[in-house]
Structure formats: C-alpha cells, structure tokens
Backbone as XML, in Angstrom:
<?xml version="1.0"?>
<chain id="A" units="angstrom">
  <residue number="1" name="MET">
    <atom name="N" x="279.687" y="85.335" z="-0.692"/>
    <atom name="CA" x="280.251" y="86.682" z="-0.698"/>
    <atom name="C" x="281.660" y="86.678" z="-0.100"/>
  </residue>
  <residue number="2" name="LYS">
    <atom name="N" x="281.841" y="85.985" z="1.051"/>
    <atom name="CA" x="283.170" y="85.962" z="1.656"/>
    <atom name="C" x="284.185" y="85.315" z="0.728"/>
  </residue>
  <residue number="3" name="GLU">
    <atom name="N" x="283.748" y="84.312" z="-0.047"/>
    <atom name="CA" x="284.656" y="83.651" z="-0.975"/>
    <atom name="C" x="285.127" y="84.639" z="-2.034"/>
  </residue>
  <residue number="4" name="ASP">
    <atom name="N" x="284.225" y="85.489" z="-2.519"/>
    <atom name="CA" x="284.592" y="86.497" z="-3.508"/>
    <atom name="C" x="285.619" y="87.468" z="-2.932"/>
  </residue>
  <residue number="5" name="ILE">
    <atom name="N" x="285.403" y="87.874" z="-1.710"/>
    <atom name="CA" x="286.316" y="88.826" z="-1.063"/>
    <atom name="C" x="287.658" y="88.167" z="-0.801"/>
  </residue>
  <residue number="6" name="GLU">
    <atom name="N" x="287.620" y="86.938" z="-0.299"/>
    <atom name="CA" x="288.875" y="86.251" z="0.008"/>
    <atom name="C" x="289.731" y="86.060" z="-1.230"/>
  </residue>
  <residue number="7" name="GLY">
    <atom name="N" x="289.101" y="85.910" z="-2.406"/>
    <atom name="CA" x="289.844" y="85.756" z="-3.648"/>
    <atom name="C" x="290.597" y="87.014" z="-4.055"/>
  </residue>
  <residue number="8" name="LYS">
    <atom name="N" x="290.169" y="88.168" z="-3.573"/>
    <atom name="CA" x="290.805" y="89.443" z="-3.928"/>
    <atom name="C" x="291.966" y="89.803" z="-3.005"/>
  </residue>
  <residue number="9" name="ILE">
    <atom name="N" x="292.047" y="89.128" z="-1.873"/>
    <atom name="CA" x="293.083" y="89.437" z="-0.887"/>
    <atom name="C" x="294.306" y="88.565" z="-1.161"/>
  </residue>
  <residue number="10" name="PRO">
    <atom name="N" x="295.480" y="89.170" z="-1.288"/>
    <atom name="CA" x="296.698" y="88.374" z="-1.525"/>
    <atom name="C" x="296.917" y="87.354" z="-0.402"/>
  </residue>
  <residue number="11" name="PRO">
    <atom name="N" x="297.526" y="86.217" z="-0.738"/>
    <atom name="CA" x="297.780" y="85.183" z="0.275"/>
    <atom name="C" x="298.610" y="85.732" z="1.428"/>
  </residue>
  <residue number="12" name="GLY">
    <atom name="N" x="298.240" y="85.357" z="2.610"/>
    <atom name="CA" x="298.991" y="85.744" z="3.806"/>
    <atom name="C" x="298.546" y="87.029" z="4.462"/>
  </residue>
  <residue number="13" name="VAL">
    <atom name="N" x="297.819" y="87.877" z="3.759"/>
    <atom name="CA" x="297.415" y="89.170" z="4.328"/>
    <atom name="C" x="296.487" y="88.973" z="5.518"/>
  </residue>
  <residue number="14" name="MET">
    <atom name="N" x="295.498" y="88.090" z="5.374"/>
    <atom name="CA" x="294.557" y="87.875" z="6.485"/>
    <atom name="C" x="295.258" y="87.273" z="7.696"/>
  </residue>
  <residue number="15" name="SER">
    <atom name="N" x="296.214" y="86.367" z="7.481"/>
    <atom name="CA" x="296.905" y="85.774" z="8.627"/>
    <atom name="C" x="297.749" y="86.823" z="9.347"/>
  </residue>
  <residue number="16" name="VAL">
    <atom name="N" x="298.375" y="87.726" z="8.594"/>
    <atom name="CA" x="299.149" y="88.809" z="9.211"/>
    <atom name="C" x="298.217" y="89.724" z="10.001"/>
  </residue>
  <residue number="17" name="LEU">
    <atom name="N" x="297.076" y="90.066" z="9.403"/>
    <atom name="CA" x="296.105" y="90.916" z="10.094"/>
    <atom name="C" x="295.600" y="90.234" z="11.367"/>
  </residue>
  <residue number="18" name="GLN">
    <atom name="N" x="295.310" y="88.942" z="11.291"/>
    <atom name="CA" x="294.843" y="88.226" z="12.478"/>
    <atom name="C" x="295.921" y="88.168" z="13.552"/>
  </residue>
  <residue number="19" name="ASP">
    <atom name="N" x="297.188" y="88.041" z="13.159"/>
    <atom name="CA" x="298.290" y="88.092" z="14.133"/>
    <atom name="C" x="298.316" y="89.446" z="14.836"/>
  </residue>
  <residue number="20" name="HIS">
    <atom name="N" x="298.163" y="90.518" z="14.060"/>
    <atom name="CA" x="298.151" y="91.864" z="14.656"/>
    <atom name="C" x="296.942" y="92.028" z="15.583"/>
  </residue>
  <residue number="21" name="MET">
    <atom name="N" x="295.828" y="91.445" z="15.205"/>
    <atom name="CA" x="294.628" y="91.535" z="16.046"/>
    <atom name="C" x="294.849" y="90.809" z="17.369"/>
  </residue>
  <residue number="22" name="ARG">
    <atom name="N" x="295.491" y="89.635" z="17.334"/>
    <atom name="CA" x="295.791" y="88.909" z="18.583"/>
    <atom name="C" x="296.764" y="89.722" z="19.444"/>
  </residue>
  <residue number="23" name="ASN">
    <atom name="N" x="297.772" y="90.328" z="18.802"/>
    <atom name="CA" x="298.722" y="91.162" z="19.543"/>
    <atom name="C" x="298.023" y="92.368" z="20.157"/>
  </residue>
  <residue number="24" name="LEU">
    <atom name="N" x="297.096" y="92.970" z="19.409"/>
    <atom name="CA" x="296.334" y="94.108" z="19.940"/>
    <atom name="C" x="295.522" y="93.697" z="21.156"/>
  </residue>
  <residue number="25" name="GLU">
    <atom name="N" x="294.893" y="92.542" z="21.058"/>
    <atom name="CA" x="294.080" y="92.060" z="22.184"/>
    <atom name="C" x="294.935" y="91.894" z="23.437"/>
  </residue>
  <residue number="26" name="LYS">
    <atom name="N" x="296.095" y="91.290" z="23.286"/>
    <atom name="CA" x="297.009" y="91.120" z="24.425"/>
    <atom name="C" x="297.515" y="92.476" z="24.927"/>
  </residue>
  <residue number="27" name="ALA">
    <atom name="N" x="297.844" y="93.363" z="23.999"/>
    <atom name="CA" x="298.371" y="94.682" z="24.362"/>
    <atom name="C" x="297.351" y="95.479" z="25.162"/>
  </residue>
  <residue number="28" name="LEU">
    <atom name="N" x="296.086" y="95.336" z="24.827"/>
    <atom name="CA" x="295.043" y="96.062" z="25.567"/>
    <atom name="C" x="294.936" y="95.565" z="26.998"/>
  </residue>
  <residue number="29" name="LEU">
    <atom name="N" x="295.186" y="94.281" z="27.209"/>
    <atom name="CA" x="295.059" y="93.706" z="28.550"/>
    <atom name="C" x="296.211" y="94.090" z="29.465"/>
  </residue>
  <residue number="30" name="VAL">
    <atom name="N" x="297.400" y="94.273" z="28.909"/>
    <atom name="CA" x="298.579" y="94.517" z="29.756"/>
    <atom name="C" x="299.242" y="95.864" z="29.516"/>
  </residue>
  <residue number="31" name="ASN">
    <atom name="N" x="298.599" y="96.757" z="28.788"/>
    <atom name="CA" x="299.168" y="98.071" z="28.470"/>
    <atom name="C" x="300.551" y="97.952" z="27.831"/>
  </residue>
  <residue number="32" name="ASP">
    <atom name="N" x="300.644" y="97.108" z="26.830"/>
    <atom name="CA" x="301.888" y="96.869" z="26.096"/>
    <atom name="C" x="302.308" y="98.141" z="25.350"/>
  </residue>
  <residue number="33" name="PRO">
    <atom name="N" x="303.555" y="98.571" z="25.497"/>
    <atom name="CA" x="304.014" y="99.769" z="24.790"/>
    <atom name="C" x="304.071" y="99.574" z="23.271"/>
  </residue>
  <residue number="34" name="GLN">
    <atom name="N" x="303.974" y="98.343" z="22.806"/>
    <atom name="CA" x="303.984" y="98.054" z="21.375"/>
    <atom name="C" x="302.603" y="98.233" z="20.734"/>
  </residue>
  <residue number="35" name="MET">
    <atom name="N" x="301.583" y="98.519" z="21.542"/>
    <atom name="CA" x="300.226" y="98.641" z="21.022"/>
    <atom name="C" x="300.133" y="99.616" z="19.841"/>
  </residue>
  <residue number="36" name="PRO">
    <atom name="N" x="300.740" y="100.799" z="19.898"/>
    <atom name="CA" x="300.658" y="101.706" z="18.745"/>
    <atom name="C" x="301.209" y="101.078" z="17.461"/>
  </residue>
  <residue number="37" name="SER">
    <atom name="N" x="302.237" y="100.274" z="17.590"/>
    <atom name="CA" x="302.815" y="99.604" z="16.426"/>
    <atom name="C" x="301.839" y="98.586" z="15.845"/>
  </residue>
  <residue number="38" name="TYR">
    <atom name="N" x="301.213" y="97.787" z="16.707"/>
    <atom name="CA" x="300.226" y="96.803" z="16.245"/>
    <atom name="C" x="299.041" y="97.506" z="15.590"/>
  </residue>
  <residue number="39" name="LEU">
    <atom name="N" x="298.630" y="98.592" z="16.189"/>
    <atom name="CA" x="297.502" y="99.356" z="15.655"/>
    <atom name="C" x="297.862" y="99.951" z="14.288"/>
  </residue>
  <residue number="40" name="LYS">
    <atom name="N" x="299.069" y="100.487" z="14.178"/>
    <atom name="CA" x="299.524" y="101.081" z="12.922"/>
    <atom name="C" x="299.571" y="100.034" z="11.809"/>
  </residue>
  <residue number="41" name="GLU">
    <atom name="N" x="300.112" y="98.870" z="12.105"/>
    <atom name="CA" x="300.218" y="97.816" z="11.093"/>
    <atom name="C" x="298.843" y="97.282" z="10.699"/>
  </residue>
  <residue number="42" name="SER">
    <atom name="N" x="297.944" y="97.141" z="11.663"/>
    <atom name="CA" x="296.577" y="96.701" z="11.356"/>
    <atom name="C" x="295.904" y="97.733" z="10.467"/>
  </residue>
  <residue number="43" name="HIS">
    <atom name="N" x="296.072" y="98.992" z="10.785"/>
    <atom name="CA" x="295.477" y="100.085" z="9.995"/>
    <atom name="C" x="296.051" y="100.088" z="8.578"/>
  </residue>
  <residue number="44" name="ARG">
    <atom name="N" x="297.354" y="99.889" z="8.465"/>
    <atom name="CA" x="298.001" y="99.855" z="7.152"/>
    <atom name="C" x="297.414" y="98.750" z="6.283"/>
  </residue>
  <residue number="45" name="ILE">
    <atom name="N" x="297.216" y="97.571" z="6.860"/>
    <atom name="CA" x="296.640" y="96.455" z="6.102"/>
    <atom name="C" x="295.211" y="96.773" z="5.689"/>
  </residue>
  <residue number="46" name="LEU">
    <atom name="N" x="294.434" y="97.349" z="6.602"/>
    <atom name="CA" x="293.035" y="97.665" z="6.289"/>
    <atom name="C" x="292.928" y="98.748" z="5.217"/>
  </residue>
  <residue number="47" name="ILE">
    <atom name="N" x="293.854" y="99.676" z="5.201"/>
    <atom name="CA" x="293.850" y="100.728" z="4.178"/>
    <atom name="C" x="294.312" y="100.155" z="2.829"/>
  </residue>
  <residue number="48" name="THR">
    <atom name="N" x="295.342" y="99.331" z="2.856"/>
    <atom name="CA" x="295.876" y="98.748" z="1.634"/>
    <atom name="C" x="294.900" y="97.758" z="1.003"/>
  </residue>
  <residue number="49" name="HIS">
    <atom name="N" x="294.204" y="96.984" z="1.865"/>
    <atom name="CA" x="293.257" y="95.961" z="1.400"/>
    <atom name="C" x="291.926" y="96.178" z="2.112"/>
  </residue>
  <residue number="50" name="PRO">
    <atom name="N" x="291.135" y="97.164" z="1.693"/>
    <atom name="CA" x="289.899" y="97.503" z="2.407"/>
    <atom name="C" x="288.889" y="96.357" z="2.482"/>
  </residue>
  <residue number="51" name="GLU">
    <atom name="N" x="288.979" y="95.408" z="1.579"/>
    <atom name="CA" x="288.047" y="94.281" z="1.621"/>
    <atom name="C" x="288.271" y="93.391" z="2.840"/>
  </residue>
  <residue number="52" name="THR">
    <atom name="N" x="289.437" y="93.495" z="3.483"/>
    <atom name="CA" x="289.711" y="92.669" z="4.660"/>
    <atom name="C" x="288.772" y="92.987" z="5.817"/>
  </residue>
  <residue number="53" name="VAL">
    <atom name="N" x="288.290" y="94.217" z="5.889"/>
    <atom name="CA" x="287.412" y="94.585" z="7.000"/>
    <atom name="C" x="286.119" y="93.772" z="6.974"/>
  </residue>
  <residue number="54" name="HIS">
    <atom name="N" x="285.705" y="93.325" z="5.793"/>
    <atom name="CA" x="284.488" y="92.522" z="5.689"/>
    <atom name="C" x="284.668" y="91.134" z="6.283"/>
  </residue>
  <residue number="55" name="LEU">
    <atom name="N" x="285.903" y="90.710" z="6.447"/>
    <atom name="CA" x="286.171" y="89.387" z="6.999"/>
    <atom name="C" x="286.383" y="89.415" z="8.512"/>
  </residue>
  <residue number="56" name="LEU">
    <atom name="N" x="286.429" y="90.604" z="9.096"/>
    <atom name="CA" x="286.558" y="90.727" z="10.546"/>
    <atom name="C" x="285.181" y="90.608" z="11.183"/>
  </residue>
  <residue number="57" name="ASP">
    <atom name="N" x="285.141" y="89.975" z="12.349"/>
    <atom name="CA" x="283.857" y="89.918" z="13.045"/>
    <atom name="C" x="283.699" y="91.163" z="13.924"/>
  </residue>
  <residue number="58" name="ASP">
    <atom name="N" x="282.530" y="91.321" z="14.511"/>
    <atom name="CA" x="282.242" y="92.522" z="15.305"/>
    <atom name="C" x="283.202" y="92.676" z="16.483"/>
  </residue>
  <residue number="59" name="GLU">
    <atom name="N" x="283.598" y="91.575" z="17.083"/>
    <atom name="CA" x="284.518" y="91.631" z="18.228"/>
    <atom name="C" x="285.883" y="92.176" z="17.796"/>
  </residue>
  <residue number="60" name="GLU">
    <atom name="N" x="286.365" y="91.735" z="16.639"/>
    <atom name="CA" x="287.660" y="92.213" z="16.147"/>
    <atom name="C" x="287.603" y="93.700" z="15.787"/>
  </residue>
  <residue number="61" name="ILE">
    <atom name="N" x="286.519" y="94.118" z="15.183"/>
    <atom name="CA" x="286.348" y="95.542" z="14.865"/>
    <atom name="C" x="286.290" y="96.342" z="16.156"/>
  </residue>
  <residue number="62" name="GLY">
    <atom name="N" x="285.604" y="95.807" z="17.166"/>
    <atom name="CA" x="285.548" y="96.460" z="18.471"/>
    <atom name="C" x="286.926" y="96.608" z="19.102"/>
  </residue>
  <residue number="63" name="GLN">
    <atom name="N" x="287.771" y="95.594" z="18.937"/>
    <atom name="CA" x="289.134" y="95.671" z="19.465"/>
    <atom name="C" x="289.920" y="96.788" z="18.797"/>
  </residue>
  <residue number="64" name="LEU">
    <atom name="N" x="289.765" y="96.920" z="17.489"/>
    <atom name="CA" x="290.451" y="98.003" z="16.782"/>
    <atom name="C" x="289.998" y="99.363" z="17.292"/>
  </residue>
  <residue number="65" name="ILE">
    <atom name="N" x="288.702" y="99.514" z="17.491"/>
    <atom name="CA" x="288.170" y="100.788" z="17.975"/>
    <atom name="C" x="288.654" y="101.062" z="19.394"/>
  </residue>
  <residue number="66" name="THR">
    <atom name="N" x="288.623" y="100.045" z="20.241"/>
    <atom name="CA" x="289.086" y="100.209" z="21.623"/>
    <atom name="C" x="290.561" y="100.591" z="21.665"/>
  </residue>
  <residue number="67" name="ALA">
    <atom name="N" x="291.361" y="99.921" z="20.850"/>
    <atom name="CA" x="292.799" y="100.239" z="20.811"/>
    <atom name="C" x="293.031" y="101.658" z="20.308"/>
  </residue>
  <residue number="68" name="ALA">
    <atom name="N" x="292.294" y="102.059" z="19.285"/>
    <atom name="CA" x="292.443" y="103.419" z="18.757"/>
    <atom name="C" x="292.031" y="104.451" z="19.799"/>
  </residue>
  <residue number="69" name="GLN">
    <atom name="N" x="290.949" y="104.167" z="20.519"/>
    <atom name="CA" x="290.511" y="105.100" z="21.567"/>
    <atom name="C" x="291.553" y="105.202" z="22.658"/>
  </residue>
  <residue number="70" name="LYS">
    <atom name="N" x="292.106" y="104.079" z="23.057"/>
    <atom name="CA" x="293.104" y="104.092" z="24.124"/>
    <atom name="C" x="294.376" y="104.803" z="23.665"/>
  </residue>
  <residue number="71" name="PHE">
    <atom name="N" x="294.796" y="104.535" z="22.439"/>
    <atom name="CA" x="296.019" y="105.143" z="21.916"/>
    <atom name="C" x="295.868" y="106.653" z="21.765"/>
  </residue>
  <residue number="72" name="THR">
    <atom name="N" x="294.737" y="107.093" z="21.280"/>
    <atom name="CA" x="294.545" y="108.525" z="21.058"/>
    <atom name="C" x="293.942" y="109.215" z="22.265"/>
  </residue>
  <residue number="73" name="ASP">
    <atom name="N" x="293.593" y="108.436" z="23.280"/>
    <atom name="CA" x="292.988" y="108.959" z="24.514"/>
    <atom name="C" x="291.716" y="109.748" z="24.197"/>
  </residue>
  <residue number="74" name="THR">
    <atom name="N" x="290.872" y="109.161" z="23.350"/>
    <atom name="CA" x="289.598" y="109.782" z="23.005"/>
    <atom name="C" x="288.470" y="108.799" z="23.244"/>
  </residue>
  <residue number="75" name="GLN">
    <atom name="N" x="287.279" y="109.298" z="23.201"/>
    <atom name="CA" x="286.102" y="108.465" z="23.319"/>
    <atom name="C" x="285.171" y="108.774" z="22.164"/>
  </residue>
  <residue number="76" name="ILE">
    <atom name="N" x="284.569" y="107.724" z="21.650"/>
    <atom name="CA" x="283.577" y="107.903" z="20.609"/>
    <atom name="C" x="282.226" y="107.857" z="21.312"/>
  </residue>
  <residue number="77" name="VAL">
    <atom name="N" x="281.469" y="108.906" z="21.167"/>
    <atom name="CA" x="280.183" y="108.978" z="21.852"/>
    <atom name="C" x="279.064" y="109.105" z="20.844"/>
  </residue>
  <residue number="78" name="ALA">
    <atom name="N" x="277.907" y="108.679" z="21.264"/>
    <atom name="CA" x="276.735" y="108.813" z="20.399"/>
    <atom name="C" x="276.354" y="110.286" z="20.312"/>
  </residue>
  <residue number="79" name="ALA">
    <atom name="N" x="275.844" y="110.656" z="19.195"/>
    <atom name="CA" x="275.407" y="112.043" z="19.020"/>
    <atom name="C" x="274.240" y="112.311" z="19.960"/>
  </residue>
  <residue number="80" name="LEU">
    <atom name="N" x="274.305" y="113.413" z="20.633"/>
    <atom name="CA" x="273.241" y="113.792" z="21.552"/>
    <atom name="C" x="272.273" y="114.719" z="20.839"/>
  </residue>
  <residue number="81" name="ALA">
    <atom name="N" x="271.009" y="114.495" z="21.094"/>
    <atom name="CA" x="270.002" y="115.375" z="20.510"/>
    <atom name="C" x="270.122" y="116.738" z="21.175"/>
  </residue>
  <residue number="82" name="LYS">
    <atom name="N" x="270.100" y="117.766" z="20.358"/>
    <atom name="CA" x="270.205" y="119.109" z="20.919"/>
    <atom name="C" x="268.873" y="119.502" z="21.536"/>
  </residue>
  <residue number="83" name="THR">
    <atom name="N" x="268.980" y="120.023" z="22.722"/>
    <atom name="CA" x="267.777" y="120.530" z="23.360"/>
    <atom name="C" x="267.604" y="121.987" z="22.983"/>
  </residue>
  <residue number="84" name="LYS">
    <atom name="N" x="266.459" y="122.498" z="23.267"/>
    <atom name="CA" x="266.178" y="123.884" z="22.916"/>
    <atom name="C" x="267.172" y="124.834" z="23.577"/>
  </residue>
  <residue number="85" name="SER">
    <atom name="N" x="267.558" y="124.528" z="24.798"/>
    <atom name="CA" x="268.465" y="125.418" z="25.522"/>
    <atom name="C" x="269.916" y="125.270" z="25.080"/>
  </residue>
  <residue number="86" name="SER">
    <atom name="N" x="270.281" y="124.122" z="24.503"/>
    <atom name="CA" x="271.673" y="123.950" z="24.116"/>
    <atom name="C" x="271.907" y="124.234" z="22.636"/>
  </residue>
  <residue number="87" name="GLY">
    <atom name="N" x="270.887" y="124.666" z="21.952"/>
    <atom name="CA" x="271.011" y="124.966" z="20.525"/>
    <atom name="C" x="271.785" y="126.256" z="20.295"/>
  </residue>
  <residue number="88" name="ARG">
    <atom name="N" x="271.873" y="126.646" z="19.059"/>
    <atom name="CA" x="272.602" y="127.859" z="18.702"/>
    <atom name="C" x="271.908" y="129.082" z="19.290"/>
  </residue>
  <residue number="89" name="LYS">
    <atom name="N" x="272.683" y="129.977" z="19.836"/>
    <atom name="CA" x="272.118" y="131.189" z="20.425"/>
    <atom name="C" x="271.736" y="132.163" z="19.319"/>
  </residue>
  <residue number="90" name="VAL">
    <atom name="N" x="270.546" y="132.657" z="19.402"/>
    <atom name="CA" x="270.062" y="133.607" z="18.404"/>
    <atom name="C" x="269.971" y="134.971" z="19.056"/>
  </residue>
  <residue number="91" name="ASN">
    <atom name="N" x="270.660" y="135.932" z="18.453"/>
    <atom name="CA" x="270.595" y="137.299" z="18.972"/>
    <atom name="C" x="269.321" y="137.959" z="18.460"/>
  </residue>
  <residue number="92" name="LYS">
    <atom name="N" x="268.682" y="138.707" z="19.335"/>
    <atom name="CA" x="267.499" y="139.442" z="18.927"/>
    <atom name="C" x="267.934" y="140.760" z="18.304"/>
  </residue>
  <residue number="93" name="LEU">
    <atom name="N" x="267.289" y="141.105" z="17.226"/>
    <atom name="CA" x="267.599" y="142.355" z="16.548"/>
    <atom name="C" x="266.661" y="143.443" z="17.053"/>
  </residue>
  <residue number="94" name="SER">
    <atom name="N" x="267.195" y="144.628" z="17.125"/>
    <atom name="CA" x="266.346" y="145.760" z="17.514"/>
    <atom name="C" x="266.383" y="146.795" z="16.398"/>
  </residue>
  <residue number="95" name="THR">
    <atom name="N" x="265.395" y="147.577" z="16.374"/>
    <atom name="CA" x="265.313" y="148.611" z="15.329"/>
    <atom name="C" x="265.277" y="149.990" z="15.979"/>
  </residue>
  <residue number="96" name="ASP">
    <atom name="N" x="265.695" y="150.969" z="15.211"/>
    <atom name="CA" x="265.639" y="152.349" z="15.711"/>
    <atom name="C" x="264.275" y="152.940" z="15.361"/>
  </residue>
  <residue number="97" name="ALA">
    <atom name="N" x="264.087" y="154.195" z="15.602"/>
    <atom name="CA" x="262.803" y="154.857" z="15.396"/>
    <atom name="C" x="262.376" y="154.860" z="13.935"/>
  </residue>
  <residue number="98" name="ASP">
    <atom name="N" x="263.345" y="154.802" z="13.016"/>
    <atom name="CA" x="263.027" y="154.813" z="11.580"/>
    <atom name="C" x="262.773" y="153.406" z="11.032"/>
  </residue>
  <residue number="99" name="GLY">
    <atom name="N" x="262.938" y="152.389" z="11.867"/>
    <atom name="CA" x="262.738" y="151.018" z="11.416"/>
    <atom name="C" x="263.981" y="150.365" z="10.885"/>
  </residue>
  <residue number="100" name="ASN">
    <atom name="N" x="265.135" y="151.026" z="11.014"/>
    <atom name="CA" x="266.407" y="150.428" z="10.603"/>
    <atom name="C" x="266.911" y="149.494" z="11.679"/>
  </residue>
  <residue number="101" name="ILE">
    <atom name="N" x="267.580" y="148.432" z="11.271"/>
    <atom name="CA" x="268.115" y="147.455" z="12.226"/>
    <atom name="C" x="269.360" y="148.031" z="12.893"/>
  </residue>
  <residue number="102" name="ASP">
    <atom name="N" x="269.374" y="147.983" z="14.227"/>
    <atom name="CA" x="270.550" y="148.418" z="14.989"/>
    <atom name="C" x="271.552" y="147.274" z="15.023"/>
  </residue>
  <residue number="103" name="LEU">
    <atom name="N" x="272.816" y="147.575" z="14.785"/>
    <atom name="CA" x="273.863" y="146.556" z="14.859"/>
    <atom name="C" x="274.607" y="146.626" z="16.132"/>
  </residue>
</chain>
C-alpha cells in the first residue's frame, strides 16, 4: 500500500515535508518564532498532496497537532458525555384556565 501511495507523490515532496517536520520538532522545544512558518508549509504540502499523511507515523502526526495547538493557543479535548444536569434546559409550559398554552 505504501508503495502505491509513494508512486503518486512527486519526487522530493516527502523529503521537504520531513524537513519541515524536523524543524517543527525543534521549534516546539525552543519556542522558535519560525514555528508558524514551518506549520504553514507542512499544512500546504498535506493539503496539496493528501496521500502524504498516510506516510507519516503517529509521532509525526502528533507533532503537527501539538504545533497547531500551540500556535493557535487551543486544546483539543475529548467529547464529554452530557449529564442530565448539563443538558439543554427545558422550559415547562403552563396553561390557562381554558387549556391554552401561556407564552
């Protein structure tokens, strides 16, 4: 399968992506101001050649996510199960003497 994917990627694209991944790894360790640039270029390659993501290992994908979280100052969290008390609030309806709903 990887051979099929590698055949679709133009020569040099994976090496450029791997260079950006190494730069991202270093940038995360030292708070390099160039990190957004490395992240942007890695993203551009992944968008242009989506099959490249299949050749990245879990650690490299994790680095991309970590860099994106740090750059955007966000956190990706697991979905929390809604409890009965945190669910949508339901208003109770009341009726008048004729049985019409009061608004």
